[in-house]
N, C-alpha and C positions, 0 to 999 in steps of 0.2 A: 503494499500501498504504500502511496507516495502523500506524506503529510507535511505540511506548512507549521511550521509555530513559532508565532510571533513573540517577541523577547526571550527569542531563545538562547542568546547569549547571557541571560541573570541565571541567579542560581537557581528556582524551579525551574523556569526554562530548561538549562543544560543538562539537567540532571534525569530530567523528560527527553531530552535527545539522546542521551547514553541510552536507555532503555530504549527507547526505539528504534535505534539502530540495531543495539546488541539481539532484539526480536525480529529483525530482517526486515524492516520498514526503510524507504529510503524519505529522507528528513532536508527540505528548505528551511533555513532559518533567516528571518528580516528583523530587525533589531535596530534601532538608531542609537543606542550603545551610551542613551544618557544617562541611566542608572546601572549597567552593567559595564563588561568590557569580552574586547574579541578574544582575549587569554582563555579564557573560559570555553573556545571553541577548537582551542589548540588543545585543550585538557582534554577534553572529549572526543578528540582525535589519538590521544596516550591511551587513552582508558579502550575505547574499542577499537583503536588502528583503523578507521574509517574516515575518509573526507566526512565535510559537510558542505553543503553548497551554501554560501552565506552571501546575503545581501544587507548590506546598512542605508536601509529605508526608516523613513519615520512612517507611520502607516497611515499620518492624515493627507501625504502626499500622494492624490491619488494616481497621478502623474504615472509616478516611479511605479505604486506598485501593481497600476495596471500594465505597465511595462513589464516586469517582472511575470506577471502570471502569463500574460502573453508569450514569455519565452518559456516558463518552466511545469505550465499548465498540462494535462490537468492533474489537481491535486483531490484526493477522495476526502480528506478530511482537512481542517485548520484545528491547532490548539493556539488559543486566544491568550496568551501571558503579558503582552505589551500595555504597560499603563505604568501612571505615577503611581508612587506605594506609600508614601511617609504619610501618616495618620496627620501628626503634628505640623508639620507642612503645610497640608491641604489648609490647615486651616487659619493659615497667614496667607493663604492666595489660592483659593479656592476656585476662581476664573481659570486657572491653568491646569487645574485640574480635571475642572467641567470639560473644558476642551480639547484637553489629551484625552483623558479616559472616556469620553463619549463621542467627541468629535472621531478621533482614533476610530472606534470600535465602528459608528458608521460607515466611513470610508470601507474598513476592514471591507463589510458586510454589502456592502453596494458592490465591490468589486469581486469578492467572492463568487456573489449571485451571479453575477456579469460572464462568468467563468465556470457557469454551472456546479459550483461546489456548497453543498449544501449540509454539509457536516459540519459540527464544530463543536469543540469543549472550550468554553468560557471558565476562564479563572476566577472566581471569586474570591467572597473574604469572609471570615467569621464576622467582622463588622456588622455585617448585615442583620446578626439578632442581635444585636444591642448590647442590655442587658438581659442575657437569655432568660428564659422560663427555667430551663434545667442545663444541669452539665452534668456529664460531658453533655455535648450538642451533637444530634445528629438531624438525618434529615427529615422526624417530625418534629422539630422544635420551631414552633412559629417564628416568623422574622418578627425583629422588632424595630423600634426608632434607632434609626443611624445616626450616630453623636458627631460625624464631621462630615467634612465636606468628599473625602475618599471613601466612605462607606456610602453615601449616598450617589453616587459613581456603579460603584458595585451592586446596588439593590437597583436600581435606576434600570442599570443595562441586563438584571436578571428578569426582569417585569417585561423591557422592550425584546428581551430574545422568546422568553412565553409568548408573548404577542404572535412574534413572528411566526412560531412554530404554530401554534393553533390557525393562525391566516394560511399557512402553508399549504395548497391541497395536495 
């Protein structure tokens, strides 16, 4: 299976890439490196012995994202980790978080749809549970009130992705 991993040079993304490669999948990583490092992909190669196709692209850049997809498609799935992720920072510069996390995901979803990739795994956050109703948090835990802009972006995107899934014929 050919899988696109956004934010694949980050901590969780790079570990996911290792597992995907070890499972025999073909992986393409897109990352703007704003809070990650290309060094992590060198470590992925050292661990797996496999090269990773990498594009330094901000997923808000529709033109560059489409160029990459035109070249690399078809993808059977995308795993979406690309996001700003610092809770404290999000309270100081919320517009940056909304622009990056929401805007980037909107652009990514449009481009994936244009290239007939409908399977996406979205990396959310426990922050969507606010003050959780119970611990440990399970899939049955009701969503709570998000307490910061970072959490708000994740909660909003969960709802948007649910709406898209329900509307998809």
